[in-house]
C-alpha positions as CSV (number, residue, x, y, z in Angstrom):
1,M,0.0,0.0,0.0
2,R,2.8,2.4,0.9
3,K,4.5,1.8,-2.5
4,I,1.3,2.7,-4.3
5,L,1.2,6.0,-2.5
6,L,4.8,6.8,-3.1
7,I,4.5,6.9,-6.9
8,P,1.9,9.8,-7.0
9,M,3.7,11.7,-4.3
10,F,7.0,11.4,-6.3
11,F,5.3,12.8,-9.5
12,A,3.6,15.6,-7.5
13,L,7.0,16.6,-6.0
14,L,8.6,16.4,-9.5
15,A,5.8,18.7,-11.0
16,L,6.3,21.2,-8.2
17,T,10.0,21.3,-8.7
18,V,9.8,21.8,-12.4
19,S,7.1,24.5,-11.9
20,A,9.4,26.4,-9.5
21,Q,12.3,26.3,-11.9
22,L,10.2,27.7,-14.8
23,R,9.2,30.8,-12.8
24,K,10.8,34.1,-13.6
25,T,12.9,35.2,-10.6
26,S,12.6,38.8,-9.5
27,L,14.3,41.0,-6.9
28,H,12.8,44.4,-6.1
29,F,15.1,47.3,-5.5
30,P,13.4,50.6,-4.6
31,D,14.4,53.8,-6.4
32,A,16.9,56.0,-4.6
33,G,15.3,59.4,-4.2
34,S,14.9,60.8,-7.7
35,Y,17.2,58.2,-9.2
36,K,15.9,55.1,-11.0
37,V,17.6,51.9,-9.8
38,L,18.3,49.4,-12.5
39,K,19.3,45.7,-12.1
40,G,22.0,44.7,-14.6
41,D,24.9,42.5,-15.5
42,F,27.7,44.6,-17.1
43,H,30.2,41.8,-17.9
44,M,29.0,39.1,-20.1
45,H,30.7,37.1,-22.9
46,T,29.3,35.2,-25.9
47,V,30.9,32.9,-28.5
48,F,32.1,36.1,-30.2
49,S,34.7,36.3,-27.4
50,D,35.5,33.7,-24.8
51,G,31.9,32.7,-23.9
52,V,30.1,29.6,-24.9
53,V,26.6,30.8,-25.8
54,W,25.1,33.1,-28.4
55,P,24.1,36.7,-27.6
56,V,20.4,35.8,-27.8
57,T,20.9,33.3,-25.0
58,R,22.4,36.0,-22.8
59,V,19.3,38.2,-23.5
60,E,17.0,35.3,-22.5
61,E,19.0,34.7,-19.3
62,A,18.7,38.4,-18.5
63,Y,15.0,38.3,-19.1
64,N,14.6,35.2,-16.9
65,E,16.6,37.0,-14.1
66,D,14.5,40.1,-14.5
67,L,17.5,42.3,-15.4
68,D,16.9,45.8,-16.8
69,V,20.2,46.2,-18.6
70,I,23.1,44.0,-19.8
71,A,26.5,44.7,-21.4
72,L,28.2,42.2,-23.7
73,S,31.9,42.8,-23.0
74,E,33.5,40.9,-25.8
75,H,37.3,40.6,-26.1
76,I,38.9,41.7,-29.4
77,E,42.3,40.3,-28.6
78,Y,41.2,36.9,-27.3
79,R,38.8,35.0,-29.5
80,P,39.1,31.2,-29.1
81,H,36.2,30.4,-31.4
82,T,37.7,31.9,-34.6
83,K,37.7,28.5,-36.3
84,D,33.9,28.5,-36.0
85,I,33.1,32.2,-36.2
86,T,35.3,33.7,-38.9
87,T,33.9,37.2,-39.1
88,T,36.2,40.1,-38.6
89,D,33.3,42.4,-37.9
90,H,33.5,43.2,-34.2
91,N,29.9,44.5,-34.1
92,R,28.5,41.1,-35.3
93,S,27.5,40.0,-31.7
94,Y,25.4,43.1,-31.5
95,E,23.7,42.4,-34.8
């Protein structure tokens, strides 16, 4: 009897865990007087530098973390993915 009850409980716990992971996380910071407070990450890399994901992935991550602003800080002098990404246009990650 106990084993029969464990199976639905397992799936219910699994569903709750997945549901919690899909929710957008959000931290609230109040404005400072007349200044607007923004949440951001100002040092991110993509495959156009020494990162491992595309810029659109960084934007999706920022959206999921409820960031207001991000900065892609690509290296010009260190580009380990030049065999795969051969462009010499340093604005390509922005495009």
